[in-house]
C-alpha positions, 0 to 999 in steps of 0.5 A: 500500500505504501508503494501504491501511494508513492507511485500514485503521487509520482506518476498519477495522471502521467501515463495518458497518450494521444491515440488516433484511430487510423492506419497512418503513423504520426509522431506523437511527441510533445502533444498534450491533451488540448492539442490532441483533442482540438488540433484536427489539422495535424491529427485529424478528427479521430484522435482521442486522449486515452490511458493505458490499462496499467496506470497509477491514477488511483490507489487501486490501479496502483496496487494492481499495476505493482502486482503485475510488475512484481509477478511479471504477468503482463510483460508480453503485452 
């Protein structure tokens, strides 16, 4: 629980990314949430702001993420 609180305070809300529903590849570096959702000239209208399944946004997700890391269960993905 202590490490879950620590990782929640250090990495909470930082594992989100801009995802585009398309087959084209685009460099997504330095794209924040507002640029992802509002700037349709670069990314197109199909860009969404999403989060990884394993994240540290709250204590429960932090504990699940740390369990996955400690048991090496989700590494093939």
